[in-house]
N, C-alpha and C positions, 0 to 999 in steps of 0.2 A: 235759316230765314228765307222765305220766298221773296222774289223781287217786289211784289206788290206790298208786302209788309214793310220792307225797307223803305219804299217810297212814302208810305204812310208815316213812318218814323221821321223821315226827313222833312216832310211837310209840316209835321207837328211842331218842329223847332224853329222854323223859318221866321215867324213873326216875333218870337220871343227874343231872338238874338239882338235885335236893335230897338226893342221897345223900352224906351227910357223910363216909362212909368213903372213897368214891371221890375226894372233894375234898381229902382229907388223907392222901396216901400217906406212906410213910416219908420223913422229912426227910433231906436231905443238906446237909452243911456247905459254905458258900461263904466263902472267905477274901478274895476281892478286893472292892474297893469298886466299887459300881455307881452311875453317874450317869445321870439321865434328860435327854433333850433331844429335841425334835422340830423338824424343818424342815418347816414347813407352807406350802402354797401360798396364793395370793391370791384375793381377789374372790368368795368364797362368801357368803350371809348365814348363817355358821355359827360355832360356837365350838369351837375345838380347845384343850383344856386339857392341858398336859403338866406333870407334877410330877417333880422330881428326887428320887430316893431314895438314901439311904445305908443299906443293910440291916445289921441285926445279924447277926453271923456264925453264930449258932446257931438261927435261926428260919426260914431259907429252905427252901422245898421246890420240887421240880421236878415239874410235871404235864404229861404229854403227852396231849392230848385229841383223840379222833377224833369227838367229838360234832358233830352238824350241826343247823342249824335254818334257818328261812326268813325272808326279808324280801320282801314283795311288791314288784314293780318297777313302773315307770311305763309307760304307753302313750305313746310319744314323739309321737304325733299329737295328744295332748291336753295342756292345761296343768295336768295333775294328776299327783300323785306316787305314789299307792297304787292298784294294780290288784288287786281281790279275786279275779281269775281264778286258780285254783290251777295252771293250766297255764303261767302266766307268773311264775315265781319264780326267785330266785337263792339258792343254798345257801351259807351261811357256815360254815366249820369253827370249832370251838372255842367254840360258843355256851354261855355260862354262865347267862344269863337273857335273856329276850326281851320286848320291848315289843309289845303288841297294839293296833293302831290300830282305832278304830271304823269300821264300814262306813257310808259316807254315801249317802243316797239321791241319785239324779241330780237336778240342777236341772230343774224342770218345763219349762224352755225348751229343753232338749237333746233332739234327735231322733236316732233310730237310723238305720242305713243305708237303711231303707225309708221314712224321713220320718215315722215314728210317734214320739210322745213316749216317751222312756225312762222317764219317771215320769208316770203318768196323772193324778196329783193333786198339787197344791201342798201339801196338808195334811200328807202324810208328810214332805216336805222341811222345812216350817215347824216341825212338831213336833220333829223331830230336832234342828235347830239351836237352837230355843228351849230344849230340854233341855240341850244342850251348854253354854250359857252361864248356866244357871240358878244353879249353885253360885257363880259369880263375882258375880252380882247379890245372891244371898241372903247371902253372906258380907260384902258391902259392901267388897270389897278396894279399897284406895286405893293406887295406885302412884305418886301424884304426888310423895311425899317422896323415894322412890328415884330417880324420873325427874329431879327438879329438882337434887338434889345431885350426881348423876353427870353430868348435862349441864353444870353449872357447872364441875365439875372437868375435863371433857373439852374444852369449847369456850372455854376461857380465851383461847386464841389460835390461830386457824386459819392464821396466817402467810400470809394472803391466798390460801389454797388452798381447794379443796373439802374438806369434812370431813363425814363421815356417821357416824351412831351408831344402833345398834338397842338401845333400852332393854330390851325384853322378852327379847332374846337374851342380853344380859349378865345379866339377872336370873336366867334359867334356869341359866346357867353357874355363877353364884355360889351359887345354891340347891343345885345338885348338889355343888359343892365343900364346902358346909356339911354335906351328908349324909355325906361320906366323912371329914370331920375331926372332932376332938373338942377338949375343953378350951377354952382361950382362942382358939384358931384358929376354932373353931365360933362362939364367942360374938361375935367381931368380924364374922363373916359374917352372923349373925343380926341384929346391930345395923344392918349395911348394908342388909339387906332389910326392916328394920323389923318383925321378928318376935321374939317373946319366947321361943318354944320351937321345937325342930325339928319337933314335931308340927304346929304352926301353919304353919310354912314348907312342909311337905309338902302340907298341905291347900290352901294358897294356890297352890303351884306346879301342882298337878293341876287346880285350878279355872281358872287362867290358861291352861294348855295347852288345855283343852277349850273355853274361850271363844274362843281364837284359831283353833281348828281349822276349816278350810273345805276341802273336797275333793269338789266336786259336779259336776265335768267342765265347769264354767264358770269358777270361781275356785279358787285354791289359796292356802292359808295354813297351813303346817305347821311346827311346832317339832319337830325330830328330835334325839335325844340318843343318845350311845353311849360306851362305855368300851372301850379296846383295851389289854389287859393282857398283860404278858410272862409266859409260862408257867413261868418259873423261880420264881415267888413264890406265896405262899399268900394267898388273899383271903377276906374275910368274906362268905359266901353270903347272909346275911340283908340286908346292905347292898346287894348286887347286886339282890336281890329288891325291896327298897324303891325302888331307882332305877327298876326296871322298872314298878312299880305307880304311883308318884307322879309320876315325871318322864318316863315313857314312854321310858326309856333301855334299850337293849340292851347287853349286855356280852359281849365276845369275848376269848379268849386265844389266843396264838400265839407264835411265835418272833420277838422284836423284831429288826428288821434283815433278816429274810428277805423275799425278793421276793413270796412267796405272801401274807404278812401285809400287806405294803405294798399289793399289788393289791386285797386285800379292803377295806382302808381307802379306797383311791381309788374303788373301785366304790360303796361306801356313800356317800361324799361326792357322787359324781356323781348317784346316785339321788335323794338328798335335795335337791339343788339343780337338778333337772330337766335336767342336762346343760349348763347355760348357762355353766359355769365349767370345762369339761373341759380347756381349754388351760392352765389353772393347776393343776388337780388332778393332772395327769399328772406333775408334779414333786414331789408330796407323798411323803415317805417317813419312816419311823421309824428312828432310829439304832439300831444293835445294843445300845447301852447303855440304851435307853429301857425303863422299867418300866411307865409309865402314860401313856396319852393319852386325854383326855376331849374328845370331839367333839360339839359342839352346833350345829345348823344352823337357820336360818330361811329359808324360801323363800316368796315372795309373788308372786302374779300376779292381776291383776284388770283388767277393762275399765272405761273411764269409763262412768258412767251415760248421759251424752250425749257422744258422741265428737266430737273436733275434725274439721272438714272439711279433708281433706288439700289441697284446691285453694286453701284460704285461707292455707296455710303459706307465709310469705315471709321473705326475708332482712331482718334488721334489726340495728342496732348495739346491742351490749351493753357497758355501761361497767364493765369489770372493773378491779380494783385495779392490774393491770399495764398497763392501757391499753385503748382501745376495740377491740373485736373484732366481726366480723360472723358471725352464726349464724342458723339457721332458727328463726323464731318461729311458734308455733301461735296461732290466733285463734278466739274464740268469743264469742257474745252470748247470754246466758241469764239468766233470772231466778233469783237465788240470794241468799244472805246475804252482806252486806258488814259487816265488823267494824272498829272503830277503838279505839285506846287512846292513851295519852299520847305514845308514841314509835313506834308502828307501826300499820299497817293490814293487814287480811287478808281473803282470800276463801277459800271452800271449794269444792272440786269433788268431787262424790260419785262413788264407785266402785260399780259394779253389785253391790249386795247384799254389799259387802265393805268397808264403812267409807268413809273420806273422806281426801282429801289437802288440807291447808291450805297456802296460799301466803302467806307473811308478809313484807311489805315494810317495812323500817325507814324512818322519816322521814329526810329530808335532815339530815345532821349526826350520824346514829346509825349504828353499825356492827352487823352481825349478832351479834358477840360481846357488845356492850353489851346488846342485847335479850335474849340468852340468859342473861345474868347478872342480869336484873331479875326481881323477884317477880311483876310484872304479866304477864309472858309465861306463867308456869306457872299463874297464876290463870286466864288465858284458855284455855290448852289443857285445863285440868281442867273448865272449865265448858262450853266449846263453844257450843251453841245457847242455853245459859242466860246467856251473856254479855250484860250489860245494853246495851252500846253496839253494837247491831247493827240493821241495817235491810235489808229485802228489796227489792232493786233489780234493774234490768237491768244486768248487769255485762259490759262489753266487755273480756274477758280476753285479754291477750297474754303468753304464757309461752314461753321458749326450750325447744326440745327438748334433752334432755340425757341423757347416759350417763356417769355420773361414779362414781368410786370413791375410797376412801381407806383407808389402813392406819395405825392408831394404837397405840402402845405404852401400855398402861394401868397398868403396874406403879406408876409414880409417882402416878397419880391414885388408885389403890386405897389406897396408903399414906397419901395426903392425907386420904382418907375413913375412915381408922382401921383398915384391913385390913393389918396389918403382920406378924403372927406367921407366916403361911404362907410368907413369903419368906426366913425365917431357919431354918437347920437346927437351931439351938439351941432354938428356940421353937415350930416348927411341929409339928402333931399330926395324923397321919392314921390314928389308932388304929381308927376305925370301918371302915376298908377293909383295912388290913394292919398287921402289927406292925413292918414296916420303917420306919426313920426316913427322912424326906425333906422336901423343901421345894419351893415353886413357883418356877420360874426366871423365866418371863416371862408376861405377859398381853398378847396382841396382838388387836386387833379390826379386821377388814377387811370393808368393806361396798361393795356396788355397787348402784346404783339407776338405772334408765333409764325415761324416759317418752317416749311418742310420741303420735300422733293417736289411736291405738286404746286405749291404757291404760298400765299401770305394771307393771314387773317388777323384782324386787329379790332379792338374796341377800347373805349376810354370814357371816364367821366371826371368833371370838375365839380366839386362841392363848394358852393358859395352860401354860407349860412348866416356871395361872390368868388506833313508827311510828304510834304513835297518831296517826293523821291527824285533821284536823278533821272534824266531822260532815258527811256528804255533802250537797252543795248542792241536789240535785234527785233525780229518780227514776232517773237513769242515771249511771253512772260508768265511766271508763276506768281499768282496773287493769293497768298495764304494768310487767312485771318486767324492766326493762332495766338494772338495777344489782344488786349483791349482795343476795340474799334468802335466806330460811329456808323450808324445807318441813317439814311434819309429816304422817306417814301414820298413821292410827289404824284400829283394827279396828272392827267393828260395835259391840262392847262399849265402845269408847272407849279401848282399851289402846294406848299409844304404841308403834308398831312401828318406825318410823324417824324420825329427826330429822336434818336436814342443812343446811349452809351451802353455797350455790352462789355461788362467786366467779368461776367460769369455766365456763360451760356447754359 
C-alpha cells in the first residue's frame, strides 16, 4: 500500500469512530437467547476473554460496518512486533477504536544493511525508555500483593507437572474486565487488583503497559489487547475509547462465526506473538453465538547479557518427580549475585537491557509449591538486589534447556480470590460496555517459555469465556538445577512477567 492510500484509509474512518448517530442505528428486536463461547488455541503469552451474554429482547441493535483501520505488522526477520513502515500494514475491518503504540528508537547496537548504526546515539534510546517507565516509578505501583495472592491460588498443586503463569498478563486482563463491568462485579475486580477506583486502575494499567514496553529491534516486550465484538449488539463507545487510551486495546466488530472475522482474530494473535504459535492459532475460532471476545497477549524476547557457550552444553541427569531423565544442560561461569533464604537459594541471570531471570532452587525436602506458598519467596522477589542474604560470587551455573508450556483453568482460583459475580448471570454486570445481560464462562491461562544458549522467548494467553541454603562457604559456588526448580522473569522495572515451576524440562 502506498502512503497516500494509507492516508486515505485513515481519513475515511476518522469521523465514524465518534459519530454517535452512526453507532446507534434503528434498533431491531431479537427474541432468541444468545450465549457466548470461544474455542481458543494454546501456547500464546496472551489473554483471550470471552463473556457469555443473555441479551434483553428490546435493546439489541444490528450494525454492519465497513470501517477500516490499521495495525502495523512485524518484520519477520527481527524479534520485534511493530513496524512503523506505513507500506507494511494489515487492514482490519470493523475497527471501532484503535490503540496507537509509541515508536521506539532503535537500540544503539543495531546496524542497518550497510553496517551503519540505525541509531547514532544511545541518548535518544535511553531517554525514550526512561520516560516510558517514569510513571510506574513516580506512582510507586506495587504489584506484589496481586502477584503473591494469585500465585498462591494458582500454584497450590502443580501435580508434578510444569506450570507457568504470567502475572502481568492476568493483571491487564482483569483490569480490562473491570473497565467493562459495573457494580459489585467491578468492585471485586478492583479489590483483586488492589485499586480503590477505576480511575486509579486505569492510571496503573497504562503505567504498567508503558513500563513493560520494549521494541527496539534487539528485545521485545509488548502487552497487546483487543476486543472482538459481535456486530448484532450495541456497545458503549466511551468504554471502547477508554480501553484504547489506558489499556492500548483495539476494538473490532464483525459477524461472530464468520470465517472473515475468525481470520482477522487469528492474524492479530499471530502478529502479537511474533508467529511462534501459529500452529495453535490456526485452530482458533469464534462460535456464531459469541458476542464478546477479549484478547490480551504478552510476547517477550531477549538475549542473555552473557550467552551460554553452546560447546559446553552437555547431557546430564535431571531428577524429575516421575523419575530421572536425561536432557541438555547449559553451563556458564560468571560473577553474579547468589541469594539464600531459609528454604531456597537463587541466582540471577541478566537479560540484555530487558530485565532478569531468577532461578530458584528449593532446599532438599522442600517442593516448589511449598516455596511459592511462603511469604519469604515474595519478600525476595519484591526486593531483588536489596535482599539482605546475598553475595557476589563466581557462580558455576548448570541449567537445563527447556521449552515448556502449561494451560490452567483460572475460574476456581478467581472465585477463591473473591471474584465471583462475573461468573453468575444473576449477579454479573457488564453495564459499562453493553446493556445486554451476560456472565463470564471460563478463564484459561496458557503460557509457553523456552530458553536456550542465546536467550529467552515466551508467549501466553488467558481465555475468559475471564531453599534458603546456608551461607556460601567461599568465593565460588556450583548452582546445579538438576531437580524441580522455580524461575521468575522480571522486566527492567522489576515487574513480574512470568513465574513457573519446572518439573520436567
